[in-house]
MIDOSE-1310 file (N, C-alpha, C; in nm, 2 decimals, decimal comma, always signed):
residues 173
mkii	-2,66/-3,06/-0,92/-2,52/-3,07/-0,97/-2,48/-2,95/-1,04; -2,57/-2,89/-1,12/-2,54/-2,76/-1,19/-2,50/-2,65/-1,10; -2,57/-2,64/-0,98/-2,55/-2,54/-0,88/-2,41/-2,56/-0,82; -2,37/-2,68/-0,79/-2,24/-2,71/-0,74/-2,13/-2,67/-0,84
fifl	-2,15/-2,70/-0,96/-2,05/-2,66/-1,07/-2,04/-2,51/-1,07; -2,15/-2,43/-1,07/-2,14/-2,29/-1,08/-2,07/-2,23/-0,95; -2,10/-2,29/-0,83/-2,04/-2,25/-0,71/-1,89/-2,27/-0,72; -1,85/-2,39/-0,76/-1,70/-2,42/-0,77/-1,63/-2,32/-0,87
ccvy	-1,70/-2,29/-0,98/-1,64/-2,20/-1,08/-1,62/-2,06/-1,02; -1,72/-2,01/-0,94/-1,71/-1,88/-0,87/-1,59/-1,88/-0,77; -1,58/-1,99/-0,70/-1,47/-2,00/-0,60/-1,34/-2,00/-0,67; -1,33/-2,07/-0,78/-1,20/-2,08/-0,86/-1,17/-1,94/-0,92
vsaa	-1,27/-1,87/-0,97/-1,24/-1,74/-1,04/-1,19/-1,64/-0,93; -1,26/-1,64/-0,81/-1,22/-1,54/-0,71/-1,09/-1,58/-0,66; -1,05/-1,70/-0,64/-0,92/-1,74/-0,60/-0,81/-1,71/-0,70; -0,85/-1,72/-0,83/-0,75/-1,69/-0,93/-0,72/-1,54/-0,94
lakd	-0,82/-1,45/-0,90/-0,80/-1,31/-0,91/-0,73/-1,25/-0,79; -0,73/-1,33/-0,67/-0,66/-1,28/-0,55/-0,51/-1,30/-0,58; -0,43/-1,21/-0,52/-0,29/-1,23/-0,54/-0,22/-1,21/-0,40; -0,10/-1,26/-0,39/-0,02/-1,24/-0,27/+0,05/-1,11/-0,28
vhyq	+0,04/-1,03/-0,18/+0,11/-0,90/-0,18/+0,20/-0,90/-0,06; +0,33/-0,89/-0,09/+0,44/-0,90/+0,01/+0,49/-0,76/+0,04; +0,51/-0,74/+0,17/+0,58/-0,62/+0,23/+0,68/-0,67/+0,33; +0,79/-0,60/+0,35/+0,88/-0,62/+0,47/+0,88/-0,49/+0,55
lnvd	+0,85/-0,50/+0,67/+0,86/-0,39/+0,76/+0,97/-0,41/+0,86; +1,07/-0,32/+0,86/+1,18/-0,32/+0,95/+1,16/-0,22/+1,07; +1,14/-0,27/+1,19/+1,12/-0,19/+1,30/+1,25/-0,16/+1,37; +1,28/-0,04/+1,39/+1,41/+0,00/+1,45/+1,41/+0,14/+1,52
ykiv	+1,51/+0,17/+1,59/+1,52/+0,30/+1,66/+1,57/+0,40/+1,55; +1,53/+0,53/+1,58/+1,58/+0,63/+1,49/+1,59/+0,76/+1,57; +1,69/+0,84/+1,55/+1,70/+0,97/+1,62/+1,63/+1,07/+1,53; +1,54/+1,15/+1,59/+1,47/+1,25/+1,52/+1,49/+1,38/+1,59
nfsg	+1,45/+1,49/+1,53/+1,46/+1,62/+1,59/+1,34/+1,70/+1,54; +1,22/+1,68/+1,61/+1,10/+1,75/+1,57/+1,08/+1,88/+1,66; +1,16/+1,89/+1,77/+1,13/+2,00/+1,86/+1,25/+2,08/+1,89; +1,36/+2,06/+1,82/+1,49/+2,13/+1,84/+1,58/+2,06/+1,93
qpaq	+1,54/+1,94/+1,98/+1,62/+1,85/+2,06/+1,62/+1,71/+2,00; +1,73/+1,65/+1,98/+1,73/+1,51/+1,94/+1,66/+1,42/+2,03; +1,59/+1,32/+1,98/+1,52/+1,23/+2,07/+1,51/+1,09/+1,99; +1,51/+0,99/+2,07/+1,50/+0,85/+2,02/+1,35/+0,82/+1,98
amav	+1,33/+0,78/+1,86/+1,20/+0,74/+1,82/+1,20/+0,60/+1,77; +1,09/+0,55/+1,72/+1,08/+0,41/+1,66/+1,03/+0,43/+1,52; +1,10/+0,38/+1,42/+1,06/+0,39/+1,28/+1,03/+0,26/+1,22; +0,95/+0,26/+1,12/+0,92/+0,15/+1,03/+0,98/+0,18/+0,90
ndsi	+1,08/+0,10/+0,86/+1,15/+0,12/+0,73/+1,22/+0,25/+0,73; +1,27/+0,29/+0,85/+1,34/+0,42/+0,87/+1,26/+0,54/+0,84; +1,13/+0,53/+0,86/+1,03/+0,64/+0,83/+0,93/+0,65/+0,94; +0,89/+0,77/+0,97/+0,78/+0,80/+1,06/+0,68/+0,90/+0,99
pgpv	+0,56/+0,86/+0,96/+0,50/+0,73/+0,98/+0,57/+0,63/+0,88; +0,54/+0,50/+0,91/+0,59/+0,40/+0,82/+0,53/+0,40/+0,68; +0,57/+0,32/+0,59/+0,52/+0,32/+0,46/+0,37/+0,29/+0,45; +0,30/+0,34/+0,35/+0,16/+0,31/+0,32/+0,16/+0,17/+0,26
left	+0,08/+0,08/+0,31/+0,07/-0,06/+0,26/-0,06/-0,06/+0,17; -0,05/-0,09/+0,05/-0,17/-0,09/-0,04/-0,20/-0,23/-0,09; -0,33/-0,26/-0,09/-0,38/-0,39/-0,13/-0,51/-0,36/-0,21; -0,56/-0,47/-0,26/-0,70/-0,48/-0,32/-0,78/-0,58/-0,25
egdi	-0,91/-0,56/-0,23/-0,99/-0,66/-0,16/-0,97/-0,79/-0,22; -0,95/-0,89/-0,14/-0,93/-1,03/-0,18/-0,78/-1,07/-0,19; -0,69/-0,97/-0,18/-0,55/-1,00/-0,18/-0,51/-1,07/-0,05; -0,40/-1,15/-0,06/-0,35/-1,21/+0,06/-0,23/-1,13/+0,10
akit	-0,23/-1,07/+0,22/-0,12/-0,99/+0,27/-0,02/-1,08/+0,33; +0,10/-1,07/+0,29/+0,21/-1,14/+0,35/+0,32/-1,04/+0,39; +0,31/-1,01/+0,52/+0,39/-0,90/+0,57/+0,49/-0,95/+0,67; +0,62/-0,94/+0,63/+0,73/-0,99/+0,72/+0,77/-0,87/+0,80
vvnh	+0,77/-0,88/+0,94/+0,82/-0,78/+1,03/+0,95/-0,83/+1,09; +1,05/-0,75/+1,07/+1,18/-0,78/+1,13/+1,21/-0,68/+1,24; +1,23/-0,73/+1,36/+1,25/-0,65/+1,48/+1,40/-0,63/+1,50; +1,45/-0,51/+1,46/+1,59/-0,47/+1,48/+1,61/-0,40/+1,61
tsde	+1,51/-0,40/+1,70/+1,53/-0,33/+1,83/+1,59/-0,43/+1,93; +1,61/-0,38/+2,05/+1,67/-0,46/+2,16/+1,56/-0,51/+2,25; +1,43/-0,50/+2,21/+1,32/-0,54/+2,29/+1,21/-0,60/+2,20; +1,10/-0,64/+2,26/+0,99/-0,70/+2,19/+0,93/-0,60/+2,10
asih	+0,86/-0,65/+1,99/+0,79/-0,56/+1,90/+0,66/-0,63/+1,86; +0,57/-0,55/+1,80/+0,44/-0,61/+1,75/+0,38/-0,51/+1,65; +0,30/-0,56/+1,56/+0,22/-0,47/+1,47/+0,07/-0,52/+1,48; -0,01/-0,42/+1,51/-0,16/-0,45/+1,52/-0,22/-0,38/+1,39
whgl	-0,31/-0,46/+1,32/-0,37/-0,41/+1,20/-0,51/-0,35/+1,23; -0,51/-0,23/+1,27/-0,63/-0,16/+1,32/-0,74/-0,15/+1,22; -0,85/-0,21/+1,25/-0,97/-0,20/+1,17/-0,99/-0,31/+1,07; -0,89/-0,40/+1,05/-0,90/-0,50/+0,95/-0,97/-0,63/+1,02
llpq	-1,05/-0,69/+0,94/-1,11/-0,82/+0,99/-1,01/-0,93/+0,95; -0,95/-1,00/+1,05/-0,85/-1,10/+1,02/-0,85/-1,20/+1,13; -0,79/-1,32/+1,11/-0,78/-1,42/+1,21/-0,72/-1,37/+1,34; -0,77/-1,41/+1,45/-0,72/-1,36/+1,58/-0,57/-1,37/+1,60
eqdg	-0,51/-1,48/+1,55/-0,37/-1,50/+1,57/-0,28/-1,41/+1,49; -0,35/-1,34/+1,40/-0,28/-1,24/+1,31/-0,30/-1,10/+1,36; -0,37/-1,08/+1,46/-0,42/-0,94/+1,51/-0,31/-0,86/+1,57; -0,20/-0,92/+1,61/-0,08/-0,84/+1,66/-0,09/-0,78/+1,80
vpyl	-0,17/-0,85/+1,89/-0,17/-0,80/+2,02/-0,10/-0,90/+2,11; +0,03/-0,86/+2,15/+0,11/-0,95/+2,23/+0,05/-1,00/+2,36; +0,07/-1,13/+2,38/+0,03/-1,20/+2,50/-0,13/-1,21/+2,51; -0,20/-1,17/+2,41/-0,34/-1,19/+2,40/-0,38/-1,27/+2,28
tyfp	-0,33/-1,24/+2,16/-0,36/-1,31/+2,04/-0,24/-1,38/+1,98; -0,12/-1,35/+2,03/+0,01/-1,42/+1,98/+0,12/-1,37/+2,07; +0,24/-1,43/+2,05/+0,35/-1,39/+2,13/+0,42/-1,27/+2,05; +0,48/-1,18/+2,12/+0,55/-1,07/+2,05/+0,67/-1,12/+1,97
ieag	+0,72/-1,03/+1,88/+0,83/-1,06/+1,80/+0,96/-1,02/+1,89; +1,03/-1,12/+1,92/+1,15/-1,10/+2,01/+1,25/-1,01/+1,94; +1,34/-0,95/+2,02/+1,45/-0,87/+1,97/+1,53/-0,95/+1,87; +1,56/-0,90/+1,75/+1,63/-0,96/+1,64/+1,56/-1,07/+1,57
atfe	+1,43/-1,09/+1,60/+1,35/-1,20/+1,53/+1,27/-1,14/+1,42; +1,21/-1,23/+1,35/+1,12/-1,20/+1,23/+0,99/-1,28/+1,25; +0,88/-1,22/+1,21/+0,75/-1,28/+1,21/+0,68/-1,24/+1,08; +0,61/-1,34/+1,02/+0,53/-1,31/+0,90/+0,38/-1,32/+0,93
yqfe	+0,32/-1,20/+0,91/+0,17/-1,20/+0,92/+0,12/-1,24/+0,79; +0,01/-1,31/+0,79/-0,05/-1,35/+0,66/-0,20/-1,36/+0,68; -0,28/-1,28/+0,60/-0,42/-1,27/+0,61/-0,48/-1,22/+0,48; -0,61/-1,25/+0,46/-0,68/-1,20/+0,34/-0,74/-1,07/+0,37
lkha	-0,74/-0,98/+0,28/-0,80/-0,85/+0,29/-0,95/-0,86/+0,25; -1,04/-0,85/+0,34/-1,18/-0,88/+0,32/-1,27/-0,76/+0,29; -1,22/-0,64/+0,32/-1,30/-0,52/+0,30/-1,22/-0,40/+0,27; -1,27/-0,32/+0,18/-1,20/-0,20/+0,13/-1,21/-0,09/+0,24
gtyw	-1,11/+0,00/+0,23/-1,11/+0,12/+0,32/-0,97/+0,16/+0,35; -0,96/+0,27/+0,43/-0,83/+0,32/+0,47/-0,82/+0,29/+0,62; -0,71/+0,23/+0,66/-0,69/+0,18/+0,80/-0,55/+0,22/+0,85; -0,51/+0,18/+0,96/-0,37/+0,20/+1,00/-0,32/+0,08/+1,08
yhsh	-0,19/+0,07/+1,08/-0,12/-0,03/+1,16/-0,03/+0,04/+1,27; -0,01/-0,02/+1,38/+0,06/+0,04/+1,49/+0,11/-0,07/+1,59; +0,21/-0,03/+1,67/+0,26/-0,12/+1,77/+0,16/-0,14/+1,88; +0,16/-0,26/+1,94/+0,08/-0,29/+2,06/+0,17/-0,33/+2,17
trid	+0,30/-0,29/+2,16/+0,40/-0,32/+2,26/+0,44/-0,19/+2,33; +0,43/-0,20/+2,46/+0,46/-0,08/+2,54/+0,38/+0,04/+2,48; +0,45/+0,15/+2,46/+0,39/+0,26/+2,39/+0,47/+0,30/+2,27; +0,52/+0,20/+2,20/+0,60/+0,23/+2,08/+0,53/+0,31/+1,97
eqkg	+0,39/+0,29/+1,97/+0,31/+0,37/+1,87/+0,34/+0,52/+1,89; +0,34/+0,57/+2,02/+0,36/+0,71/+2,04/+0,51/+0,75/+2,01; +0,60/+0,66/+1,99/+0,73/+0,69/+1,96/+0,75/+0,69/+1,80; +0,65/+0,66/+1,73/+0,65/+0,66/+1,58/+0,63/+0,54/+1,51
qyga	+0,60/+0,43/+1,58/+0,58/+0,30/+1,51/+0,44/+0,28/+1,46; +0,40/+0,34/+1,35/+0,27/+0,33/+1,29/+0,28/+0,37/+1,14; +0,17/+0,33/+1,07/+0,16/+0,37/+0,93/+0,02/+0,34/+0,88; +0,00/+0,37/+0,75/-0,14/+0,36/+0,69/-0,15/+0,23/+0,61
ivvh	-0,28/+0,19/+0,59/-0,31/+0,08/+0,51/-0,43/+0,12/+0,42; -0,41/+0,10/+0,29/-0,52/+0,13/+0,20/-0,56/+0,00/+0,13; -0,69/-0,04/+0,14/-0,74/-0,16/+0,07/-0,84/-0,10/-0,04; -0,80/-0,11/-0,16/-0,88/-0,07/-0,27/-1,00/-0,17/-0,30
pkng	-1,11/-0,12/-0,34/-1,23/-0,21/-0,37/-1,19/-0,30/-0,49; -1,24/-0,42/-0,48/-1,21/-0,52/-0,58/-1,26/-0,48/-0,72; -1,37/-0,41/-0,73/-1,43/-0,37/-0,85/-1,40/-0,23/-0,89; -1,30/-0,17/-0,83/-1,26/-0,03/-0,86/-1,35/+0,07/-0,78
yqdd	-1,33/+0,20/-0,81/-1,40/+0,30/-0,74/-1,52/+0,35/-0,83; -1,62/+0,40/-0,77/-1,74/+0,45/-0,84/-1,71/+0,58/-0,91; -1,63/+0,66/-0,84/-1,60/+0,80/-0,90/-1,46/+0,80/-0,96; -1,45/+0,88/-1,07/-1,32/+0,89/-1,13/-1,24/+1,00/-1,05
fehd	-1,11/+0,97/-1,04/-1,02/+1,07/-0,98/-0,88/+1,04/-1,04; -0,79/+1,14/-1,04/-0,66/+1,13/-1,09/-0,57/+1,05/-1,00; -0,57/+1,08/-0,87/-0,49/+1,01/-0,77/-0,55/+1,04/-0,63; -0,50/+0,96/-0,54/-0,54/+0,99/-0,40/-0,42/+1,00/-0,32
vvvq	-0,43/+1,06/-0,20/-0,32/+1,08/-0,11/-0,36/+1,04/+0,03; -0,28/+0,97/+0,10/-0,30/+0,93/+0,24/-0,23/+1,04/+0,32; -0,31/+1,10/+0,41/-0,26/+1,20/+0,50/-0,27/+1,14/+0,64; -0,16/+1,12/+0,71/-0,17/+1,07/+0,85/-0,12/+1,17/+0,94
lsdw	-0,20/+1,22/+1,03/-0,16/+1,32/+1,13/-0,12/+1,26/+1,26; -0,02/+1,33/+1,32/+0,03/+1,28/+1,45/+0,08/+1,40/+1,52; +0,11/+1,37/+1,65/+0,18/+1,48/+1,73/+0,31/+1,42/+1,79; +0,39/+1,50/+1,84/+0,52/+1,45/+1,90/+0,55/+1,53/+2,03
tded	+0,60/+1,46/+2,12/+0,65/+1,52/+2,24/+0,78/+1,45/+2,28; +0,88/+1,53/+2,33/+1,00/+1,47/+2,38/+0,99/+1,40/+2,51; +0,87/+1,43/+2,58/+0,85/+1,37/+2,71/+0,83/+1,22/+2,69; +0,87/+1,14/+2,79/+0,85/+1,00/+2,79/+0,70/+0,96/+2,77
pldv	+0,67/+0,89/+2,67/+0,52/+0,85/+2,66/+0,46/+0,79/+2,78; +0,54/+0,72/+2,86/+0,49/+0,66/+2,98/+0,45/+0,77/+3,08; +0,52/+0,88/+3,09/+0,49/+0,99/+3,17/+0,36/+1,06/+3,12; +0,35/+1,07/+2,99/+0,23/+1,13/+2,93/+0,11/+1,05/+2,97
lknl	+0,12/+0,92/+2,96/+0,01/+0,83/+2,99/-0,03/+0,84/+3,14; +0,08/+0,84/+3,23/+0,06/+0,85/+3,37/-0,02/+0,98/+3,41; +0,02/+1,09/+3,34/-0,04/+1,22/+3,37/-0,19/+1,22/+3,32; -0,21/+1,16/+3,21/-0,35/+1,15/+3,16/-0,44/+1,07/+3,25
kkdg	-0,39/+0,96/+3,31/-0,47/+0,88/+3,40/-0,49/+0,96/+3,53; -0,39/+1,03/+3,57/-0,39/+1,10/+3,70/-0,49/+1,22/+3,70; -0,51/+1,28/+3,58/-0,60/+1,39/+3,57/-0,75/+1,35/+3,60; -0,79/+1,23/+3,57/-0,92/+1,18/+3,60/-1,03/+1,22/+3,50
d	-1,00/+1,30/+3,40/-1,11/+1,32/+3,30/-1,09/+1,23/+3,18
């Protein structure tokens, strides 16, 4: 009986420490000029890359994605351990977010680290639909530091990403 009481206390304390962390991600088109020529890109919250999402281990992520595009959209949470139906792979683990529709992802952050999110619809990731995720350790960091910075590197081409993919497959290496 004493063991059960201790277990229930631990479960209650860990549940009390977890908090819901809300984000809203707006997926939309954006005209960019990275090469001297205007080109249509895809942005998250009008930004490429999208905003950095920060959590602490044990938090419950509640991320509302609003699709402002004229086509389907999705967000895949790369590297996070989460329920399959929250994984964001259209037609495999869930249905895509239709044009003009909203979907709320909800999952617990189970492990610390730096990850990224990106589209799994067509090749929207290559058009700019991605961002970083930071999950801080529940008990803090072992080393002291003043601040940290997420650096997310990417490249850009004005060429249609489907043509880039076709050429990569054609080359055979």
